[in-house]
N, C-alpha and C positions, 0 to 999 in steps of 0.2 A: 522177314527174319524174326525168329523168336526173341522176345525181350526178357532179360533177367529182371528180377525185382527183389526188394527187401520189404518185408511186411512185419511190423512189430505192433501189437495191439494188446497192451497190458491192462486196459481198463476193464473192470467188471461191469457189464451192462445188465440192468434190470428193465425189461421192456414189456409193456402191456398195461391194459386198464387195471387200475388199483395198485400199481407198482410203488406208488409213493409210500405206502405202508411199510415197505421194506427198509425205509430209512431208520426206523427204530431198532433194527437188528444189526446195523452196520457196526463194525468194531472200531468206532471212533473214541477218542479220549480227550479230556480237557475241554476248554471252551471252543465253540465253533463260530467263526465269523461268517455270517450270512451276507452275501453280496447281491444286491438287487437294485432295481431302479423303477421309476414310474410309480403308478398308483394301483395298477390292476392286481398285483399279487397281494396287496393289502385289502383292496375292495372285495376281491373274490374269496378272501380267507385263506389263501395259499400260504402266506407268511405265517399266520397263526398256526396252521396245521403243521408246518415244518418245525416251528418252535416247540409245539406240543410233542411231536414225535421225538425230537432231540431230548426233551425233558424226560420222556419215558426211558431214554438211554442213560439218564443222569448227566446230560451235557447242557451246560448253560449257553444260550445263544447271545451273540453280540451282532448287532445289525449295522451294516453300512448300506444306505439306500440312495446314494447320489448318482448311480450309474446313468449315463446318457445313452441315447440310441447309438451314437458313435462315441464310444468311451475314450476318455482323455487321460493322458499320463499323469496329470496333476491328481486325479482321483485315485489312480493306482498307488501313488506315493502316500497320499493321505490315509488310505485304507490300510496299507501295509504298516504304517506307523501305529494305527489303531490295533491291528493284530498283534504287534509286538508289545504294545502297552498293556493289552488285556491278556497276554500270554496264551493266545489261541493255539490250539493244536491242529486245526484243520480250517479249510476255507470252502464254503458252499456257495456255488453260483446258482441262484434261483431266478429263473426268468428266461429271456431269449438269449441270443448269441452274445449280446453286449454284456449281460451279467456273467455269463459263463466265461467269456474271454477275459473279462476283468478279473474274475476269480483266479484264473491261471496266472495272470501277471502279478496280482497281489500276493499269491502264494510264493512266487519267485522272490519278490522284494521283501517279504516278511522274514526271509532267512538270509538274504544276500546283501552285501554292502553297496553303497553308492546310489546311483540313479538308474532307473529302468533302462534309459536309453544307452547306458554304458554297455548293455548286453545286446543291443540291436545291431545287426550285421549289415545294414544298408543305410544310405543317406548320411546323416550326421551321427549315426550310431558309432560306438567305439569298438564293437565286435569283441568285447571281453568275454572270456568263458565264465560260466556260472561257477561260483565257489562252493556253494552249499545246496543240498537237495531242497526243493521247495516243500512247503507244508502239504500234507495230503489234500487233494482236490476232489470235491464232490460236485458233479453237475446235475442239476434238477431242471430239465428243460420244460418250459410251458409253451414253446412254439416249435415249429418244424421248418427250419430254414438253413442254419449254418453248419450243422453236422459237427459242431465243436465238441459235443459230448462223446464223439468217437474219433477224435484226432488230437494232436498235440498243439494245434495252432491257436494263437491269440492275436487279434488285430486291435491295435491301440493307436490313437492319434496324438501327435505332438503339435499342438495348435500354433505355436509361434513360427514354426517352419513349414506348416501345411504338409506334414508327413503322416500318412496313415499307412502303417505297414504291419506285416506279420512277424511273429516270433514263435519258434517251436523248438522243442528239445525233448529227448526221450523222457526227461523228468516232468514234462508238462502235460503228459497224458493224464486224464482224470484217473483217480484211483477207483472211484465208483461213479456210474452214471445211471440216473433214473429217468426213463422215458415213459411217461404215463399219459396216453392220449386223452384221458379224462380231464387233464389240466389244460387241454388245448381247445376244448369245445367253445369256449367263450371268446376266442380270438376273433376280432372283427373281420369281415370278408376281405377288405382291401389289404389288411396286414397278412391274412392267410395267403393271399395271392402273392404278395411281395416275398414272403418267406419261402413259399413253395417254389417260386422261380429261382430264388437263390440256391436252393438245393438242386434244382434242375441244372443250373449252369455249372455248379460244382462238378456234376457228373458229365455233362456235355464237354466241359473243358478238360476234365481228367481223362476222357475218352479220346480226345483229339490232340493232346500234347505229345511231344516227341518221346516222353518216357512212359507212355501208356504200355501196359503189359496185359497178359491174359488174366492176371489176378484183378487188376483195376477194371478191365473191361467187363468182367463178370458182374461186379457190383454196380458199375455205371449203367449198363444197359437195363438191369432190373430196376434201378432207381428211376431212370428215364421212363420206363414203361409204367411204373406206379404213379409218378407225378402226372403223366399224360392222362391216365385213366381216372385217377381219383381226386386230383386237385380241383377240377371244376365242380365236382360234387361237394367237396368240403367248403368251397367258396360260396356255393348256393345254399348249402344247409350245414352250418357249422356244428349242429348237434348230431350229425351222422357219424357215429363213433367208428364204424367200419372204415369210412373214407378217411377220417382223421388218423386212424391206426396205420393205414397204408401210406399216407403221406408222411407220417412220422417215421415209418420204416424206411421209406425212400430217403428221408433226410439222414437217418443214421447210416444207411448204405453210402450216401454221398460223403459222409465223414470217413468211412473206410477208403473211399476213392482218394480223398485228400491225404490219407495216411500213406497209401502205396503209390499214388501218382501225384498230381499237382493241379492247381489252377493254371489257366493260361493268362495272356496279357489282358483279356477282358476284365479280369478282376483288378489288374494294375490300373487300368484306365478309370474304372469306377471308383477305386479308392482315392485316386487323385481328385475326382469330382466331389466326393463327399468330404474329403479333407478341406476343400475350399468352401463347401456348403454343408455344414454338419447336420442341418435339418433334413437333408435328403436321405430317405430310407435306402439302405444299401440295395435291397432287392429291386426297388423302383428304378434306381440308377442303372442297374444291370439290364432291366427290361428296356429302358430308353435307348440303349446303344446296341441291343442284341441283334436286331435284324441286319443293320449295316455291318456290324462286326462279323457276324457269321457269313454274310454274303461275301465279305472280303477274304475270310479264312478258308471257307469250304473248298474252293478250287484247288487248294494245295493238298487236300486229302479227301477227294470226293467219295471214295469207297466207304470211309468212316461215316460221312454224313448220310450216305445212302442207307447204311445199316440203321442209323438212328431214325431216319425217316420211316423205315419199315417198322421199327419197334413202336413208333408213334402212329401207325396206321395209315401211312401215306405211301405213295409210289417211292420205290427205293432209288432216290436220286437226290442231288443237291436241291433242285427245285422243290422236290417233295418235302425235304426237311424245312425249307423256308416256309412253305405252305403250312406245315404242321405247327411250327413255332408261331406263325401269325394267327392260326386258328385257335391255338391254346390261349394266346393273349386275349383274343376276342371272347372266348368262353369264360375267361376269368375276369373280364371287365377292366383290363389294364392296357388296352391297346390305344388309349388316348392320352397317355402320360406325356407331359411336356417339360423339357428342360427349362423353358422360360418361366414356368410356374415356381421354380426354385432359384430364381435370380441368376441362372447361368446365361452367359452371353458369348457369342462367337469371338469377342475380343479376348476372352480368357482361354480359348482353346489351346493356344500355344503354351500357356502356363500349365494347363492340365497335362498336356503331352510331355512337357519337360519333367514335371513332377512324377508322372507315371514311370518314366525311365530312371529318374534319379532315386526314387524311393523303392520301387519294386521292379527294377530292371531285370532281375533274375527270371521273372516270369516270361519276359520277352525271349530270353535265351532258350526257354523250353518250348516255345511255339514252333510249329512246323514252318510257317512262312516267316520271312525276315522283315517284320514290320519296322518301319522307320517312324520318326516323329511326324513326318509329313503324312504317312499313312494314318496315324492316329487322328491327326487333325481332320483328315478327309472323312474318317468314320464319324467323328463328332459332328462335322458339318452335315453329313447325310442324315444324322439322327436328330438334328435340331428342329424344334418347332416351338 
């Protein structure tokens, strides 16, 4: 049956090597809050380049550099207060998905009253509507993983309740996004792999949820094709700009998939895992559970998995897809990841399952199979080592 869809993509995307230079021509005004984390954007000179490009535009930069790999709500509120205090006119997320997700949430809270969790629609959130339009958001991605430069979603953790959940609104699309593969050539091999698999799973999940449509299918299958072909090359040779460009394009296409379709419960399960273990890289967590998860999911829509297997160069079957996914993990050197290396234990699997349903239960409702908490625990048990 033909599926209807809604597709809204207001972000202006600048894609390609050298695109960072476009920043100096963007029609921004006032001060700009640059949101970033870690040390690489400083060590590699990206932060200084962004500040200099803004200066050419006559814009003063204010820097918030506390973002964690799994961003937390306390930093959202702290940075929003800084944006208000400095009278910032825009928020720039510079870095990976955590920086860009944080920038979206900070832009919301720079103009809206109360606490960020007042606007969250799941778990302990209060589901209040936004009162005011957020500040303009600029995403400058230095990684290829989350697709957040091309969708409205932001994932933030509330640490006291172990809630890691998404929030999106038509107002939280980036105003501008810059996707410059030259900024990605220095990403270490293991992080390149984690991020690339995150993009892959966005598209796999978006292709296999109940709301998939011809529009999302088009983007998802092309993204899967590009990740399968070019991610192993980018992992082995990070300086290969062609491979980096195609992986970056796959990532942006996966953002389109998230805009018109959705993640499945695979993301709900991993978000629960990394909410309890914030040092767990999101992509690594997805990889750990992926084979067991998709082995359980695939029998409910075998034709879809057969199509993905064919796109990945394997026999068009469920078994072909599992072989393709296993092979890609081996080629990228991530087939030996262990939950136990991140202090995860089977004693917590019930907590992870409960949190996944409590915090992101809506994703389970979009699945084709009707997974239960017992099913989630079984997936975790089969994934554990």
